mmCIF file as gemmi writes it, N, C-alpha and C atoms, coordinates in Angstrom:
data_model
loop_
_atom_site.group_PDB
_atom_site.id
_atom_site.type_symbol
_atom_site.label_atom_id
_atom_site.label_alt_id
_atom_site.label_comp_id
_atom_site.label_asym_id
_atom_site.label_entity_id
_atom_site.label_seq_id
_atom_site.pdbx_PDB_ins_code
_atom_site.Cartn_x
_atom_site.Cartn_y
_atom_site.Cartn_z
_atom_site.occupancy
_atom_site.B_iso_or_equiv
_atom_site.pdbx_formal_charge
_atom_site.auth_seq_id
_atom_site.auth_asym_id
_atom_site.pdbx_PDB_model_num
ATOM 1 N N . MET Axp A 1 ? 0.878 -1.269 0.036 1 0 ? 1 A 1
ATOM 2 C CA . MET Axp A 1 ? 0.089 -0.008 -0.075 1 0 ? 1 A 1
ATOM 3 C C . MET Axp A 1 ? 0.763 1.345 -0.106 1 0 ? 1 A 1
ATOM 4 N N . SER Axp A 2 ? 1.996 1.435 0.748 1 0 ? 2 A 1
ATOM 5 C CA . SER Axp A 2 ? 2.818 2.355 0.929 1 0 ? 2 A 1
ATOM 6 C C . SER Axp A 2 ? 3.432 2.819 -0.375 1 0 ? 2 A 1
ATOM 7 N N . GLU Axp A 3 ? 3.833 1.863 -1.243 1 0 ? 3 A 1
ATOM 8 C CA . GLU Axp A 3 ? 4.452 2.265 -2.581 1 0 ? 3 A 1
ATOM 9 C C . GLU Axp A 3 ? 3.454 2.842 -3.437 1 0 ? 3 A 1
ATOM 10 N N . GLN Axp A 4 ? 2.027 2.247 -3.485 1 0 ? 4 A 1
ATOM 11 C CA . GLN Axp A 4 ? 0.827 2.878 -4.318 1 0 ? 4 A 1
ATOM 12 C C . GLN Axp A 4 ? 0.826 4.325 -3.791 1 0 ? 4 A 1
ATOM 13 N N . PHE Axp A 5 ? 0.747 4.575 -2.533 1 0 ? 5 A 1
ATOM 14 C CA . PHE Axp A 5 ? 0.514 5.707 -1.839 1 0 ? 5 A 1
ATOM 15 C C . PHE Axp A 5 ? 1.58 6.767 -2.365 1 0 ? 5 A 1
ATOM 16 N N . ASN Axp A 6 ? 2.895 6.328 -2.328 1 0 ? 6 A 1
ATOM 17 C CA . ASN Axp A 6 ? 3.922 7.342 -2.626 1 0 ? 6 A 1
ATOM 18 C C . ASN Axp A 6 ? 3.831 7.698 -4.016 1 0 ? 6 A 1
ATOM 19 N N . ALA Axp A 7 ? 3.461 6.687 -4.901 1 0 ? 7 A 1
ATOM 20 C CA . ALA Axp A 7 ? 3.198 6.884 -6.339 1 0 ? 7 A 1
ATOM 21 C C . ALA Axp A 7 ? 2.388 7.741 -6.585 1 0 ? 7 A 1
ATOM 22 N N . ALA Axp A 8 ? 1.14 7.74 -5.766 1 0 ? 8 A 1
ATOM 23 C CA . ALA Axp A 8 ? -0.029 8.564 -6.045 1 0 ? 8 A 1
ATOM 24 C C . ALA Axp A 8 ? 0.463 10.061 -5.806 1 0 ? 8 A 1
ATOM 25 N N . ALA Axp A 9 ? 1.354 10.174 -4.637 1 0 ? 9 A 1
ATOM 26 C CA . ALA Axp A 9 ? 1.725 11.505 -4.336 1 0 ? 9 A 1
ATOM 27 C C . ALA Axp A 9 ? 2.667 12.026 -5.197 1 0 ? 9 A 1
ATOM 28 N N . GLU Axp A 10 ? 3.372 11.324 -5.99 1 0 ? 10 A 1
ATOM 29 C CA . GLU Axp A 10 ? 4.223 11.832 -7.061 1 0 ? 10 A 1
ATOM 30 C C . GLU Axp A 10 ? 3.372 12.226 -8.12 1 0 ? 10 A 1
ATOM 31 N N . LYS Axp A 11 ? 2.297 11.307 -8.553 1 0 ? 11 A 1
ATOM 32 C CA . LYS Axp A 11 ? 1.499 11.672 -9.695 1 0 ? 11 A 1
ATOM 33 C C . LYS Axp A 11 ? 0.82 13.064 -9.532 1 0 ? 11 A 1
ATOM 34 N N . VAL Axp A 12 ? 0.46 13.557 -8.302 1 0 ? 12 A 1
ATOM 35 C CA . VAL Axp A 12 ? -0.245 14.698 -8.065 1 0 ? 12 A 1
ATOM 36 C C . VAL Axp A 12 ? 0.766 15.958 -8.653 1 0 ? 12 A 1
ATOM 37 N N . LYS Axp A 13 ? 1.961 15.728 -8.41 1 0 ? 13 A 1
ATOM 38 C CA . LYS Axp A 13 ? 2.947 16.687 -8.795 1 0 ? 13 A 1
ATOM 39 C C . LYS Axp A 13 ? 3.017 16.938 -10.38 1 0 ? 13 A 1
ATOM 40 N N . SER Axp A 14 ? 2.546 15.866 -11.248 1 0 ? 14 A 1
ATOM 41 C CA . SER Axp A 14 ? 2.678 15.927 -12.577 1 0 ? 14 A 1
ATOM 42 C C . SER Axp A 14 ? 1.34 16.338 -13.282 1 0 ? 14 A 1
ATOM 43 N N . LEU Axp A 15 ? 0.468 16.93 -12.418 1 0 ? 15 A 1
ATOM 44 C CA . LEU Axp A 15 ? -0.819 17.321 -13.175 1 0 ? 15 A 1
ATOM 45 C C . LEU Axp A 15 ? -0.695 18.552 -13.981 1 0 ? 15 A 1
ATOM 46 N N . THR Axp A 16 ? -1.165 18.591 -15.195 1 0 ? 16 A 1
ATOM 47 C CA . THR Axp A 16 ? -0.933 19.81 -16.198 1 0 ? 16 A 1
ATOM 48 C C . THR Axp A 16 ? -2.043 20.958 -15.802 1 0 ? 16 A 1
ATOM 49 N N . LYS Axp A 17 ? -2.958 20.717 -15.136 1 0 ? 17 A 1
ATOM 50 C CA . LYS Axp A 17 ? -4.016 21.626 -14.615 1 0 ? 17 A 1
ATOM 51 C C . LYS Axp A 17 ? -4.164 21.788 -13.289 1 0 ? 17 A 1
ATOM 52 N N . ARG Axp A 18 ? -4.554 22.913 -12.569 1 0 ? 18 A 1
ATOM 53 C CA . ARG Axp A 18 ? -4.644 23.106 -11.284 1 0 ? 18 A 1
ATOM 54 C C . ARG Axp A 18 ? -5.921 22.459 -10.859 1 0 ? 18 A 1
ATOM 55 N N . PRO Axp A 19 ? -5.788 21.587 -9.976 1 0 ? 19 A 1
ATOM 56 C CA . PRO Axp A 19 ? -7.369 21.185 -9.2 1 0 ? 19 A 1
ATOM 57 C C . PRO Axp A 19 ? -7.945 22.252 -8.523 1 0 ? 19 A 1
ATOM 58 N N . SER Axp A 20 ? -9.134 22.153 -8.168 1 0 ? 20 A 1
ATOM 59 C CA . SER Axp A 20 ? -9.802 23.281 -7.472 1 0 ? 20 A 1
ATOM 60 C C . SER Axp A 20 ? -9.434 23.252 -5.999 1 0 ? 20 A 1
ATOM 61 N N . ASP Axp A 21 ? -9.527 24.379 -5.269 1 0 ? 21 A 1
ATOM 62 C CA . ASP Axp A 21 ? -9.234 24.366 -3.967 1 0 ? 21 A 1
ATOM 63 C C . ASP Axp A 21 ? -9.71 23.317 -2.942 1 0 ? 21 A 1
ATOM 64 N N . ASP Axp A 22 ? -11.073 22.911 -3.251 1 0 ? 22 A 1
ATOM 65 C CA . ASP Axp A 22 ? -11.772 22.031 -2.603 1 0 ? 22 A 1
ATOM 66 C C . ASP Axp A 22 ? -10.791 20.601 -2.789 1 0 ? 22 A 1
ATOM 67 N N . GLU Axp A 23 ? -10.635 20.406 -4.114 1 0 ? 23 A 1
ATOM 68 C CA . GLU Axp A 23 ? -9.732 19.237 -4.374 1 0 ? 23 A 1
ATOM 69 C C . GLU Axp A 23 ? -8.563 19.248 -3.531 1 0 ? 23 A 1
ATOM 70 N N . PHE Axp A 24 ? -7.89 20.339 -3.534 1 0 ? 24 A 1
ATOM 71 C CA . PHE Axp A 24 ? -6.503 20.324 -2.926 1 0 ? 24 A 1
ATOM 72 C C . PHE Axp A 24 ? -6.876 20.187 -1.293 1 0 ? 24 A 1
ATOM 73 N N . LEU Axp A 25 ? -7.843 20.576 -0.773 1 0 ? 25 A 1
ATOM 74 C CA . LEU Axp A 25 ? -7.926 20.5 0.632 1 0 ? 25 A 1
ATOM 75 C C . LEU Axp A 25 ? -8.174 19.109 0.829 1 0 ? 25 A 1
ATOM 76 N N . GLU Axp A 26 ? -8.963 18.353 -0.032 1 0 ? 26 A 1
ATOM 77 C CA . GLU Axp A 26 ? -9.238 16.711 0.097 1 0 ? 26 A 1
ATOM 78 C C . GLU Axp A 26 ? -8.045 16.192 0.1 1 0 ? 26 A 1
ATOM 79 N N . LEU Axp A 27 ? -7.068 16.412 -0.886 1 0 ? 27 A 1
ATOM 80 C CA . LEU Axp A 27 ? -5.739 15.867 -1.158 1 0 ? 27 A 1
ATOM 81 C C . LEU Axp A 27 ? -5.04 16.069 0.239 1 0 ? 27 A 1
ATOM 82 N N . TYR Axp A 28 ? -4.983 17.001 0.779 1 0 ? 28 A 1
ATOM 83 C CA . TYR Axp A 28 ? -4.104 17.477 1.93 1 0 ? 28 A 1
ATOM 84 C C . TYR Axp A 28 ? -4.678 16.663 3.142 1 0 ? 28 A 1
ATOM 85 N N . ALA Axp A 29 ? -5.9 16.687 3.251 1 0 ? 29 A 1
ATOM 86 C CA . ALA Axp A 29 ? -6.576 16.064 4.439 1 0 ? 29 A 1
ATOM 87 C C . ALA Axp A 29 ? -6.355 14.362 4.279 1 0 ? 29 A 1
ATOM 88 N N . LEU Axp A 30 ? -6.647 13.928 3.132 1 0 ? 30 A 1
ATOM 89 C CA . LEU Axp A 30 ? -6.295 12.441 3.239 1 0 ? 30 A 1
ATOM 90 C C . LEU Axp A 30 ? -4.777 11.97 3.209 1 0 ? 30 A 1
ATOM 91 N N . PHE Axp A 31 ? -3.997 12.766 2.73 1 0 ? 31 A 1
ATOM 92 C CA . PHE Axp A 31 ? -2.391 12.692 2.744 1 0 ? 31 A 1
ATOM 93 C C . PHE Axp A 31 ? -2.14 12.685 4.253 1 0 ? 31 A 1
ATOM 94 N N . LYS Axp A 32 ? -2.483 13.932 4.934 1 0 ? 32 A 1
ATOM 95 C CA . LYS Axp A 32 ? -2.2 14.043 6.501 1 0 ? 32 A 1
ATOM 96 C C . LYS Axp A 32 ? -2.635 12.758 7.195 1 0 ? 32 A 1
ATOM 97 N N . GLN Axp A 33 ? -4.034 12.538 6.854 1 0 ? 33 A 1
ATOM 98 C CA . GLN Axp A 33 ? -4.63 11.358 7.745 1 0 ? 33 A 1
ATOM 99 C C . GLN Axp A 33 ? -3.877 10.085 7.491 1 0 ? 33 A 1
ATOM 100 N N . GLY Axp A 34 ? -3.401 9.882 6.25 1 0 ? 34 A 1
ATOM 101 C CA . GLY Axp A 34 ? -2.728 8.563 5.784 1 0 ? 34 A 1
ATOM 102 C C . GLY Axp A 34 ? -1.343 8.474 6.352 1 0 ? 34 A 1
ATOM 103 N N . THR Axp A 35 ? -0.665 9.693 6.423 1 0 ? 35 A 1
ATOM 104 C CA . THR Axp A 35 ? 0.843 9.749 7.038 1 0 ? 35 A 1
ATOM 105 C C . THR Axp A 35 ? 0.938 9.807 8.517 1 0 ? 35 A 1
ATOM 106 N N . VAL Axp A 36 ? 0.065 10.855 8.895 1 0 ? 36 A 1
ATOM 107 C CA . VAL Axp A 36 ? 0.238 11.369 10.447 1 0 ? 36 A 1
ATOM 108 C C . VAL Axp A 36 ? -0.806 10.73 11.284 1 0 ? 36 A 1
ATOM 109 N N . GLY Axp A 37 ? -2.064 10.442 10.626 1 0 ? 37 A 1
ATOM 110 C CA . GLY Axp A 37 ? -3.105 10.155 11.57 1 0 ? 37 A 1
ATOM 111 C C . GLY Axp A 37 ? -4.12 11.278 12.134 1 0 ? 37 A 1
ATOM 112 N N . ASP Axp A 38 ? -4.802 10.913 13.133 1 0 ? 38 A 1
ATOM 113 C CA . ASP Axp A 38 ? -5.699 12.095 13.451 1 0 ? 38 A 1
ATOM 114 C C . ASP Axp A 38 ? -5.011 13.421 13.902 1 0 ? 38 A 1
ATOM 115 N N . ASN Axp A 39 ? -5.727 14.445 13.413 1 0 ? 39 A 1
ATOM 116 C CA . ASN Axp A 39 ? -5.327 15.762 13.746 1 0 ? 39 A 1
ATOM 117 C C . ASN Axp A 39 ? -5.244 16 15.307 1 0 ? 39 A 1
ATOM 118 N N . THR Axp A 40 ? -4.165 16.338 15.886 1 0 ? 40 A 1
ATOM 119 C CA . THR Axp A 40 ? -4.142 16.82 17.228 1 0 ? 40 A 1
ATOM 120 C C . THR Axp A 40 ? -3.43 17.944 17.476 1 0 ? 40 A 1
ATOM 121 N N . THR Axp A 41 ? -3.171 18.814 16.516 1 0 ? 41 A 1
ATOM 122 C CA . THR Axp A 41 ? -2.72 20.043 16.519 1 0 ? 41 A 1
ATOM 123 C C . THR Axp A 41 ? -3.822 21.15 16.865 1 0 ? 41 A 1
ATOM 124 N N . ALA Axp A 42 ? -3.418 22.367 17.321 1 0 ? 42 A 1
ATOM 125 C CA . ALA Axp A 42 ? -4.335 23.356 17.824 1 0 ? 42 A 1
ATOM 126 C C . ALA Axp A 42 ? -4.774 24.045 16.691 1 0 ? 42 A 1
ATOM 127 N N . LYS Axp A 43 ? -6.123 24.541 16.662 1 0 ? 43 A 1
ATOM 128 C CA . LYS Axp A 43 ? -6.672 25.137 15.495 1 0 ? 43 A 1
ATOM 129 C C . LYS Axp A 43 ? -6.096 26.463 15.292 1 0 ? 43 A 1
ATOM 130 N N . PRO Axp A 44 ? -5.816 26.747 14.162 1 0 ? 44 A 1
ATOM 131 C CA . PRO Axp A 44 ? -5.148 28.058 13.732 1 0 ? 44 A 1
ATOM 132 C C . PRO Axp A 44 ? -6.229 29.22 14.132 1 0 ? 44 A 1
ATOM 133 N N . GLY Axp A 45 ? -5.722 30.508 14.333 1 0 ? 45 A 1
ATOM 134 C CA . GLY Axp A 45 ? -6.362 31.521 14.559 1 0 ? 45 A 1
ATOM 135 C C . GLY Axp A 45 ? -7.264 31.999 13.526 1 0 ? 45 A 1
ATOM 136 N N . LEU Axp A 46 ? -8.122 32.951 13.677 1 0 ? 46 A 1
ATOM 137 C CA . LEU Axp A 46 ? -9.111 33.45 12.666 1 0 ? 46 A 1
ATOM 138 C C . LEU Axp A 46 ? -8.427 34.227 11.718 1 0 ? 46 A 1
ATOM 139 N N . LEU Axp A 47 ? -7.384 34.721 11.632 1 0 ? 47 A 1
ATOM 140 C CA . LEU Axp A 47 ? -6.746 35.467 10.396 1 0 ? 47 A 1
ATOM 141 C C . LEU Axp A 47 ? -5.88 34.568 9.691 1 0 ? 47 A 1
ATOM 142 N N . ASP Axp A 48 ? -5.633 33.205 10.154 1 0 ? 48 A 1
ATOM 143 C CA . ASP Axp A 48 ? -5.14 32.447 9.152 1 0 ? 48 A 1
ATOM 144 C C . ASP Axp A 48 ? -5.965 31.613 8.511 1 0 ? 48 A 1
ATOM 145 N N . LEU Axp A 49 ? -6.685 32.121 7.4 1 0 ? 49 A 1
ATOM 146 C CA . LEU Axp A 49 ? -7.857 31.432 6.742 1 0 ? 49 A 1
ATOM 147 C C . LEU Axp A 49 ? -7.329 30.106 5.96 1 0 ? 49 A 1
ATOM 148 N N . LYS Axp A 50 ? -6.113 30.112 5.348 1 0 ? 50 A 1
ATOM 149 C CA . LYS Axp A 50 ? -5.484 28.96 4.655 1 0 ? 50 A 1
ATOM 150 C C . LYS Axp A 50 ? -5.344 27.855 5.755 1 0 ? 50 A 1
ATOM 151 N N . GLY Axp A 51 ? -4.562 28.096 6.668 1 0 ? 51 A 1
ATOM 152 C CA . GLY Axp A 51 ? -4.288 27.138 7.675 1 0 ? 51 A 1
ATOM 153 C C . GLY Axp A 51 ? -5.466 26.677 8.333 1 0 ? 51 A 1
ATOM 154 N N . LYS Axp A 52 ? -6.41 27.495 8.714 1 0 ? 52 A 1
ATOM 155 C CA . LYS Axp A 52 ? -7.893 27.106 9.244 1 0 ? 52 A 1
ATOM 156 C C . LYS Axp A 52 ? -8.668 26.111 8.38 1 0 ? 52 A 1
ATOM 157 N N . ALA Axp A 53 ? -8.532 26.271 7.026 1 0 ? 53 A 1
ATOM 158 C CA . ALA Axp A 53 ? -9.336 25.465 5.99 1 0 ? 53 A 1
ATOM 159 C C . ALA Axp A 53 ? -8.517 24.106 5.935 1 0 ? 53 A 1
ATOM 160 N N . LYS Axp A 54 ? -7.217 24.19 6.026 1 0 ? 54 A 1
ATOM 161 C CA . LYS Axp A 54 ? -6.524 23.01 5.896 1 0 ? 54 A 1
ATOM 162 C C . LYS Axp A 54 ? -6.761 22.23 7.301 1 0 ? 54 A 1
ATOM 163 N N . TRP Axp A 55 ? -6.728 22.727 8.421 1 0 ? 55 A 1
ATOM 164 C CA . TRP Axp A 55 ? -6.924 22.132 9.637 1 0 ? 55 A 1
ATOM 165 C C . TRP Axp A 55 ? -8.417 21.614 9.71 1 0 ? 55 A 1
ATOM 166 N N . GLU Axp A 56 ? -9.214 22.167 9.355 1 0 ? 56 A 1
ATOM 167 C CA . GLU Axp A 56 ? -10.681 21.642 9.316 1 0 ? 56 A 1
ATOM 168 C C . GLU Axp A 56 ? -10.832 20.445 8.379 1 0 ? 56 A 1
ATOM 169 N N . ALA Axp A 57 ? -10.138 20.689 7.298 1 0 ? 57 A 1
ATOM 170 C CA . ALA Axp A 57 ? -10.362 19.395 6.183 1 0 ? 57 A 1
ATOM 171 C C . ALA Axp A 57 ? -9.649 18.149 6.889 1 0 ? 57 A 1
ATOM 172 N N . TRP Axp A 58 ? -8.419 18.493 7.482 1 0 ? 58 A 1
ATOM 173 C CA . TRP Axp A 58 ? -7.884 17.222 8.043 1 0 ? 58 A 1
ATOM 174 C C . TRP Axp A 58 ? -8.578 16.879 9.048 1 0 ? 58 A 1
ATOM 175 N N . ASN Axp A 59 ? -9.307 17.617 9.977 1 0 ? 59 A 1
ATOM 176 C CA . ASN Axp A 59 ? -10.16 17.222 11.225 1 0 ? 59 A 1
ATOM 177 C C . ASN Axp A 59 ? -11.218 16.404 10.91 1 0 ? 59 A 1
ATOM 178 N N . LYS Axp A 60 ? -11.869 16.725 9.784 1 0 ? 60 A 1
ATOM 179 C CA . LYS Axp A 60 ? -12.959 16.009 9.344 1 0 ? 60 A 1
ATOM 180 C C . LYS Axp A 60 ? -12.621 14.383 9.018 1 0 ? 60 A 1
ATOM 181 N N . GLN Axp A 61 ? -11.293 14.092 8.818 1 0 ? 61 A 1
ATOM 182 C CA . GLN Axp A 61 ? -10.827 12.762 8.465 1 0 ? 61 A 1
ATOM 183 C C . GLN Axp A 61 ? -10.668 11.915 9.788 1 0 ? 61 A 1
ATOM 184 N N . LYS Axp A 62 ? -10.899 12.684 11.034 1 0 ? 62 A 1
ATOM 185 C CA . LYS Axp A 62 ? -10.505 12.019 12.21 1 0 ? 62 A 1
ATOM 186 C C . LYS Axp A 62 ? -11.273 10.74 12.49 1 0 ? 62 A 1
ATOM 187 N N . GLY Axp A 63 ? -10.53 9.798 13.16 1 0 ? 63 A 1
ATOM 188 C CA . GLY Axp A 63 ? -11.198 8.41 13.18 1 0 ? 63 A 1
ATOM 189 C C . GLY Axp A 63 ? -11.004 7.403 12.194 1 0 ? 63 A 1
ATOM 190 N N . LYS Axp A 64 ? -10.469 8.094 10.834 1 0 ? 64 A 1
ATOM 191 C CA . LYS Axp A 64 ? -10.238 7.066 9.832 1 0 ? 64 A 1
ATOM 192 C C . LYS Axp A 64 ? -8.794 6.511 9.938 1 0 ? 64 A 1
ATOM 193 N N . SER Axp A 65 ? -8.795 5.172 9.655 1 0 ? 65 A 1
ATOM 194 C CA . SER Axp A 65 ? -7.473 4.687 9.593 1 0 ? 65 A 1
ATOM 195 C C . SER Axp A 65 ? -6.468 5.013 8.735 1 0 ? 65 A 1
ATOM 196 N N . SER Axp A 66 ? -5.211 4.922 8.919 1 0 ? 66 A 1
ATOM 197 C CA . SER Axp A 66 ? -4.284 5.293 8.146 1 0 ? 66 A 1
ATOM 198 C C . SER Axp A 66 ? -4.357 4.615 6.59 1 0 ? 66 A 1
ATOM 199 N N . GLU Axp A 67 ? -4.662 3.246 6.781 1 0 ? 67 A 1
ATOM 200 C CA . GLU Axp A 67 ? -4.775 2.582 5.521 1 0 ? 67 A 1
ATOM 201 C C . GLU Axp A 67 ? -6.085 2.796 4.796 1 0 ? 67 A 1
ATOM 202 N N . ALA Axp A 68 ? -7.074 3.202 5.466 1 0 ? 68 A 1
ATOM 203 C CA . ALA Axp A 68 ? -8.445 3.589 4.791 1 0 ? 68 A 1
ATOM 204 C C . ALA Axp A 68 ? -8.146 5.045 4.048 1 0 ? 68 A 1
ATOM 205 N N . ALA Axp A 69 ? -7.402 6.095 4.632 1 0 ? 69 A 1
ATOM 206 C CA . ALA Axp A 69 ? -6.986 7.303 4.033 1 0 ? 69 A 1
ATOM 207 C C . ALA Axp A 69 ? -6.097 7.025 2.979 1 0 ? 69 A 1
ATOM 208 N N . GLN Axp A 70 ? -5.216 6.298 2.928 1 0 ? 70 A 1
ATOM 209 C CA . GLN Axp A 70 ? -4.243 5.979 2 1 0 ? 70 A 1
ATOM 210 C C . GLN Axp A 70 ? -4.901 5.398 0.788 1 0 ? 70 A 1
ATOM 211 N N . THR Axp A 71 ? -5.921 4.475 1.048 1 0 ? 71 A 1
ATOM 212 C CA . THR Axp A 71 ? -6.717 3.843 -0.218 1 0 ? 71 A 1
ATOM 213 C C . THR Axp A 71 ? -7.617 4.957 -0.771 1 0 ? 71 A 1
ATOM 214 N N . GLU Axp A 72 ? -8.239 5.828 -0.126 1 0 ? 72 A 1
ATOM 215 C CA . GLU Axp A 72 ? -8.948 6.922 -0.562 1 0 ? 72 A 1
ATOM 216 C C . GLU Axp A 72 ? -8.101 7.875 -1.4 1 0 ? 72 A 1
ATOM 217 N N . TYR Axp A 73 ? -7.049 8.221 -0.759 1 0 ? 73 A 1
ATOM 218 C CA . TYR Axp A 73 ? -6.184 9.032 -1.422 1 0 ? 73 A 1
ATOM 219 C C . TYR Axp A 73 ? -5.668 8.718 -2.732 1 0 ? 73 A 1
ATOM 220 N N . ILE Axp A 74 ? -5.169 7.311 -2.895 1 0 ? 74 A 1
ATOM 221 C CA . ILE Axp A 74 ? -5.002 6.848 -4.057 1 0 ? 74 A 1
ATOM 222 C C . ILE Axp A 74 ? -6.095 6.94 -5.267 1 0 ? 74 A 1
ATOM 223 N N . ALA Axp A 75 ? -7.21 6.463 -4.873 1 0 ? 75 A 1
ATOM 224 C CA . ALA Axp A 75 ? -8.596 6.759 -5.674 1 0 ? 75 A 1
ATOM 225 C C . ALA Axp A 75 ? -8.839 7.976 -6.022 1 0 ? 75 A 1
ATOM 226 N N . PHE Axp A 76 ? -8.678 8.915 -5.191 1 0 ? 76 A 1
ATOM 227 C CA . PHE Axp A 76 ? -8.918 10.37 -5.292 1 0 ? 76 A 1
ATOM 228 C C . PHE Axp A 76 ? -7.732 10.841 -6.311 1 0 ? 76 A 1
ATOM 229 N N . VAL Axp A 77 ? -6.59 10.43 -6.143 1 0 ? 77 A 1
ATOM 230 C CA . VAL Axp A 77 ? -5.535 10.979 -7.086 1 0 ? 77 A 1
ATOM 231 C C . VAL Axp A 77 ? -5.768 10.53 -8.52 1 0 ? 77 A 1
ATOM 232 N N . GLU Axp A 78 ? -6.157 9.128 -8.661 1 0 ? 78 A 1
ATOM 233 C CA . GLU Axp A 78 ? -6.467 8.629 -10.001 1 0 ? 78 A 1
ATOM 234 C C . GLU Axp A 78 ? -7.599 9.421 -10.667 1 0 ? 78 A 1
ATOM 235 N N . GLY Axp A 79 ? -8.639 9.805 -9.935 1 0 ? 79 A 1
ATOM 236 C CA . GLY Axp A 79 ? -9.63 10.633 -10.478 1 0 ? 79 A 1
ATOM 237 C C . GLY Axp A 79 ? -9.024 12.009 -10.899 1 0 ? 79 A 1
ATOM 238 N N . LEU Axp A 80 ? -8.156 12.788 -10.176 1 0 ? 80 A 1
ATOM 239 C CA . LEU Axp A 80 ? -7.532 13.95 -10.586 1 0 ? 80 A 1
ATOM 240 C C . LEU Axp A 80 ? -6.763 13.622 -11.859 1 0 ? 80 A 1
ATOM 241 N N . VAL Axp A 81 ? -6.068 12.62 -11.865 1 0 ? 81 A 1
ATOM 242 C CA . VAL Axp A 81 ? -5.095 12.394 -13.212 1 0 ? 81 A 1
ATOM 243 C C . VAL Axp A 81 ? -6.024 12.308 -14.226 1 0 ? 81 A 1
ATOM 244 N N . ALA Axp A 82 ? -7.147 11.624 -14.117 1 0 ? 82 A 1
ATOM 245 C CA . ALA Axp A 82 ? -8.023 11.459 -15.308 1 0 ? 82 A 1
ATOM 246 C C . ALA Axp A 82 ? -8.702 12.663 -15.76 1 0 ? 82 A 1
ATOM 247 N N . LYS Axp A 83 ? -8.977 13.604 -14.838 1 0 ? 83 A 1
ATOM 248 C CA . LYS Axp A 83 ? -9.637 14.984 -14.967 1 0 ? 83 A 1
ATOM 249 C C . LYS Axp A 83 ? -8.601 15.915 -15.404 1 0 ? 83 A 1
ATOM 250 N N . TYR Axp A 84 ? -7.418 15.961 -14.821 1 0 ? 84 A 1
ATOM 251 C CA . TYR Axp A 84 ? -6.537 17.098 -15.187 1 0 ? 84 A 1
ATOM 252 C C . TYR Axp A 84 ? -5.088 16.61 -15.99 1 0 ? 84 A 1
ATOM 253 N N . ALA Axp A 85 ? -4.979 15.418 -16.004 1 0 ? 85 A 1
ATOM 254 C CA . ALA Axp A 85 ? -3.579 15.156 -16.717 1 0 ? 85 A 1
ATOM 255 C C . ALA Axp A 85 ? -3.406 15.478 -18.204 1 0 ? 85 A 1
């Protein structure tokens, strides 16, 4: 699984078009859940809009196993490659 996950992470870098902000947040959240696990960091302040959006996206994945997050990440990347490559 880890090899496929790393390969998917590399594929994202080769997209020729930019995914939407929501798609980027989903990628970020699944990647963090798959590599780090549950979000245990403090929520960013109100003025850090980007940090807050990333924190909230990752926090929505709470409770999902690393394996499940990695599987979802791989499938999500494949969808993005089909859409944006």
